[in-house]
C-alpha positions as CSV (number, residue, x, y, z in Angstrom):
1,M,0.1,-0.1,0.0
2,S,1.3,3.4,-0.9
3,T,0.3,6.8,0.9
4,V,0.0,9.5,-1.9
5,S,-0.1,13.0,-0.9
6,C,0.3,16.4,-3.3
7,S,0.9,20.0,-3.0
8,R,1.1,23.1,-5.4
9,K,4.4,24.7,-5.4
10,G,4.6,27.6,-7.9
11,M,3.8,26.5,-11.6
12,G,3.6,23.0,-11.0
13,M,2.8,20.2,-8.4
14,W,5.3,18.1,-6.1
15,I,4.0,14.5,-5.4
16,D,5.3,12.7,-2.8
17,K,4.5,8.8,-2.8
18,R,5.5,6.7,0.1
19,P,5.3,3.0,-0.7
20,P,7.2,0.4,1.5
21,T,10.3,1.5,0.2
22,P,10.9,5.6,-0.4
23,L,10.7,6.8,-4.0
24,P,12.1,10.2,-4.6
25,I,9.9,13.4,-5.1
26,Y,8.6,14.0,-8.7
27,F,7.6,17.3,-10.2
28,L,4.8,17.6,-12.6
29,P,3.1,20.4,-14.7
30,I,0.1,22.1,-13.0
31,F,-2.2,20.0,-15.5
32,A,-1.2,16.5,-14.5
33,A,-3.0,14.8,-11.6
34,A,-0.8,14.7,-8.6
35,C,-2.6,12.2,-6.4
36,G,-4.4,8.8,-6.6
37,H,-3.6,5.9,-8.6
38,D,-5.0,3.0,-9.9
39,I,-5.8,0.2,-7.5
40,V,-6.6,-3.4,-8.3
41,L,-7.6,-5.4,-5.3
42,P,-7.0,-9.3,-5.2
43,P,-10.1,-11.5,-4.2
44,N,-11.5,-10.2,-1.0
45,G,-8.4,-7.6,-0.6
46,K,-8.8,-4.6,1.6
47,I,-6.9,-1.0,1.4
48,G,-6.9,0.4,5.1
49,S,-6.7,3.8,4.0
50,V,-7.3,6.2,1.1
51,H,-7.5,9.8,2.3
52,S,-7.1,13.6,1.1
53,P,-3.8,15.0,0.7
54,Y,-2.6,16.1,4.3
55,F,-5.5,14.3,6.2
56,L,-3.4,13.4,8.9
57,S,-2.6,17.1,9.8
58,E,-6.0,17.7,9.7
59,Y,-6.1,20.0,6.4
60,Y,-6.1,20.0,2.3
61,E,-5.1,22.8,0.2
62,P,-7.2,24.5,-2.5
63,D,-7.2,23.7,-6.3
64,V,-6.5,20.2,-5.9
65,A,-7.8,17.1,-8.1
66,C,-7.1,13.5,-7.5
67,L,-8.3,10.2,-8.9
68,W,-8.5,6.9,-7.7
69,N,-9.3,4.2,-10.3
70,V,-10.0,0.9,-8.1
71,K,-10.9,-2.6,-9.4
72,A,-12.0,-5.5,-7.5
73,S,-11.7,-9.1,-8.7
74,K,-14.3,-10.5,-11.2
75,G,-17.6,-11.6,-9.1
76,Q,-16.9,-8.9,-6.7
77,R,-17.7,-5.5,-5.9
78,L,-16.4,-2.7,-3.5
79,K,-17.3,-1.7,-0.1
80,I,-16.1,1.8,0.6
81,K,-16.1,2.6,4.3
82,F,-16.1,6.1,5.4
83,D,-14.2,6.7,8.4
84,A,-14.1,10.6,8.3
85,I,-15.6,13.1,6.1
86,N,-15.4,16.9,6.7
87,L,-14.9,19.1,3.4
88,S,-15.4,22.9,3.5
89,D,-18.5,22.7,1.2
90,N,-21.4,24.6,2.8
91,S,-23.1,24.8,-0.7
92,G,-25.7,22.0,0.3
93,S,-25.1,19.9,-2.9
94,C,-21.1,19.4,-2.9
95,T,-20.5,22.0,-5.6
96,Y,-17.1,23.1,-4.6
97,D,-15.2,20.7,-2.4
98,Y,-16.1,16.9,-2.7
99,V,-15.4,13.2,-3.0
100,M,-17.4,11.5,-5.8
101,I,-17.6,8.0,-6.0
102,N,-18.8,7.0,-9.6
103,S,-21.5,9.7,-9.9
104,V,-22.3,10.1,-6.2
105,R,-21.0,13.2,-4.3
106,F,-20.1,13.4,-0.6
107,C,-18.7,16.3,1.3
108,R,-20.0,16.7,4.8
109,A,-21.6,13.5,5.8
110,A,-21.0,9.8,4.8
111,P,-23.6,7.9,3.1
112,K,-26.5,6.2,5.2
113,G,-24.8,3.4,7.3
114,G,-21.2,4.8,6.8
115,Y,-20.2,3.1,3.5
116,Y,-21.1,3.0,0.0
117,I,-21.2,-0.4,-2.2
118,T,-20.6,-0.1,-6.0
119,V,-22.9,-1.8,-8.4
120,D,-19.9,-3.5,-10.2
121,R,-16.4,-4.3,-9.6
122,D,-15.1,-0.7,-10.6
123,A,-15.0,2.3,-8.7
124,K,-14.0,6.1,-10.0
125,I,-13.2,7.9,-7.1
126,I,-12.5,11.8,-7.6
127,F,-11.4,14.3,-4.8
128,R,-11.7,18.0,-5.9
129,S,-11.0,21.2,-3.8
130,A,-12.0,24.5,-5.3
131,P,-9.3,27.1,-5.9
132,G,-8.6,29.7,-3.1
133,N,-5.8,31.1,-1.3
134,A,-5.9,29.3,2.0
135,V,-5.7,25.9,3.3
136,K,-9.1,24.1,4.1
137,H,-9.6,22.4,7.5
138,G,-10.8,18.7,7.4
139,G,-10.6,15.9,4.9
140,F,-11.3,12.4,4.4
141,N,-10.6,9.2,5.4
142,F,-11.9,5.7,4.1
143,S,-11.0,1.9,3.6
144,I,-11.9,-0.1,0.6
145,E,-12.8,-3.8,0.5
146,A,-13.6,-6.3,-2.2
147,I,-16.8,-8.2,-1.2
148,G,-18.9,-10.9,-2.7
149,I,-21.6,-10.0,-5.0
150,H,-24.4,-11.1,-2.4
151,I,-24.6,-9.3,0.8
152,H,-26.4,-10.9,3.7
């Protein structure tokens, strides 16, 4: 499992990926996605933490876009359990800062029951924070688990 975080620096974005063995820091143009990645879970696999950049420091930066493409094994789907979500969007419709799983947006509250289950084996997860000048307090954290098609 790797932890991915990002921040804006001048005319670009720095990426800091920390897998089990350290990797160097890379510089990308501002138009590149600076966080998120493709995740393929083995049968009944689980990822313990997917979170907004700087979640552990209880803030996130403005003008960030992250994309995670998650895929479960054939015959399974994904259970995304929200451990925390508190984004600075007060629009009531998650217009500015949000986490979107497939086509459903979340910003201030977790889904009913605290988790979201995909219809099929794929999930496209997008985190977006609106432009601005100051860091924003809060963030999100969730785990992802591959589960069987039938839920009892």
